Legacy VTK file of the C-alpha trace (Angstrom):
# vtk DataFile Version 3.0
C-alpha trace
ASCII
DATASET POLYDATA
POINTS 61 float
2.150 18.909 -5.391
0.681 15.285 -4.466
2.435 12.014 -4.346
0.799 8.705 -5.467
2.253 5.265 -4.136
0.876 1.670 -5.366
0.757 -0.905 -2.651
3.638 -3.307 -3.434
3.026 -7.159 -4.542
4.607 -10.002 -3.286
5.053 -12.021 -6.099
8.065 -14.098 -5.202
7.521 -16.684 -2.297
10.802 -17.571 -2.252
12.149 -14.242 -1.473
9.762 -12.630 1.133
11.486 -9.396 1.251
10.834 -8.714 -2.659
7.789 -6.816 -3.683
6.701 -5.760 -7.457
5.362 -2.122 -7.631
2.575 -2.225 -10.130
1.725 0.713 -12.123
-1.094 2.568 -10.387
-3.952 1.373 -12.601
-3.014 -2.163 -11.909
-2.510 -1.923 -8.090
-4.999 -3.085 -5.550
-4.687 -0.082 -3.289
-3.071 3.510 -3.492
-2.034 5.996 -1.177
-2.312 9.610 -2.241
-0.571 12.306 -0.035
0.150 16.035 0.049
3.789 15.542 1.414
6.312 13.147 0.292
7.068 12.076 3.833
3.793 10.812 4.703
4.123 8.152 2.120
6.542 6.225 4.735
3.842 6.197 7.187
1.224 5.047 5.129
2.391 1.603 4.324
2.204 0.544 7.830
-1.306 1.561 8.138
-2.065 -0.239 4.884
-0.528 -3.230 6.053
-2.257 -3.169 9.234
-5.593 -2.915 7.604
-4.918 -5.579 5.214
-4.126 -8.025 7.822
-7.388 -7.010 9.894
-9.260 -7.203 6.838
-10.368 -3.641 6.857
-9.482 0.236 5.817
-8.283 2.700 8.243
-11.936 3.602 8.791
-12.919 0.060 9.889
-14.877 -0.669 6.593
-14.564 -4.182 5.497
-14.373 -4.694 1.491
LINES 1 62
61 0 1 2 3 4 5 6 7 8 9 10 11 12 13 14 15 16 17 18 19 20 21 22 23 24 25 26 27 28 29 30 31 32 33 34 35 36 37 38 39 40 41 42 43 44 45 46 47 48 49 50 51 52 53 54 55 56 57 58 59 60
């Protein structure tokens, strides 16, 4: 079984800890993993890449 998680979107600037979870087809980014436990390590890597403006391989886009 594979697990899919969309990137949450911070849509409420007045509540910085709140993030909407868009549908996968509306999301800016997705994580697809084979092990559910891996979903908890993916957001940190995605956030770091977004801050750098690159993906995990260093590609800009």
